[in-house]
Steps between C-alpha positions, in 0.01 A plus 500: 500500500760675284562835338707612204814673628733705276879513536727744320823373342788690668699487174257650247186608687260261327222346708438127555173376653446182700221350713587508872308423821356796687737462798818625334836494678707683239824669604667623182561463127870479416728458199690219674389196696563493873782260595366168625136578420291259292281650229195356330410558135194711416329200338548270804180408688383772741580297814854426378563866408383625839708240690822622334712796612386699197424486129759526220371680190654543155365826359280431199551123504266411788191642335393827347642828630361850478604857560369677812178596318429140394602514132679181382876537452804275460689402815878529527558127556702552819428322831361672806391367837202549729622439856257398773533582868678204662516383859741268678402382848245782518749775411462692174809459280647802326575474128865506398574774411235692694241675283499815711742746657703588193825338390682258726877492504702218651864591552744230599818627663 
């Protein structure tokens, strides 16, 4: 069983819809891919999409996009990424950079 899930482009605010299973494990939507993560395309088979680390969208090129009220609009054509929750040896992996806690600064002395 699936449901239509809507994701907002972080570049322009347009909305992309895709069929997803009911047991979602979404972590974040980002402007950049996570280093080392493998992304499926929105038109890949459902099982292949859900086995990946996330889904890579291109705003307006992977199907119709709308505004928040559902009116059709043009997408911006820029990529964005849906990142799933990932586990390694039973431990949840954090995205890089983390999607919470504000900016992260790494100073090397």
